[in-house]
C-alpha positions in Angstrom: 11.8 -19.0 9.3 12.6 -22.7 9.2 11.9 -25.3 6.6 10.6 -28.9 6.9 11.0 -31.2 3.9 9.1 -34.4 3.6 10.8 -36.9 1.3 8.2 -38.8 -0.7 10.3 -39.0 -3.8 10.5 -42.7 -4.5 8.6 -43.6 -7.7 5.4 -45.5 -7.0 5.7 -49.2 -7.5 3.4 -50.8 -10.0 0.0 -51.3 -8.3 1.2 -49.6 -5.0 1.5 -45.9 -4.1 2.5 -46.2 -0.5 2.0 -42.5 0.3 -1.6 -42.8 -0.7 -2.3 -45.9 1.3 -4.8 -45.5 4.2 -3.9 -45.9 7.8 -6.7 -45.4 10.3 -8.9 -44.1 7.4 -6.4 -41.3 6.5 -3.8 -41.2 3.7 -0.3 -41.8 5.1 1.0 -38.6 3.4 -1.8 -36.5 5.0 -0.8 -37.9 8.5 2.8 -37.0 7.9 1.9 -33.5 6.6 -0.4 -32.9 9.7 2.4 -34.1 12.0 5.0 -31.8 10.4 2.9 -28.7 10.2 4.2 -26.0 12.5 3.8 -22.2 12.9 6.3 -20.0 11.1 7.6 -23.0 9.1 7.7 -23.6 5.4 6.6 -27.1 4.4 7.9 -28.8 1.3 7.2 -32.3 -0.1 9.6 -33.9 -2.5 7.7 -36.0 -5.0 8.8 -37.9 -8.1 7.5 -36.0 -11.2 6.0 -39.2 -12.6 3.9 -39.8 -9.5 0.9 -37.8 -10.8 -1.5 -39.4 -8.4 0.4 -38.1 -5.4 0.9 -34.7 -7.0 -2.8 -34.4 -7.7 -3.7 -35.5 -4.2 -1.4 -32.8 -2.7 -2.7 -30.1 -4.9 -1.9 -26.6 -3.6 -1.8 -27.6 0.1 2.0 -27.8 0.2 5.0 -26.7 -1.8 6.0 -29.6 -4.1 9.6 -30.1 -5.1 10.9 -32.6 -7.7 14.3 -34.4 -7.3 
């Protein structure tokens, strides 16, 4: 089995959480996850532990890692 790791680990800037910004009415992180989802592959997203908005948005849909 292969692994795909999405790096979204940069801390959110004050007033801007770029991974949760919308592009064509979809959160950017959701577009990346959809594009990286493949059969027989583990998907991980690396998220800064202080970025609670992103962690809450991801929920249990993916495996979350912290740097």
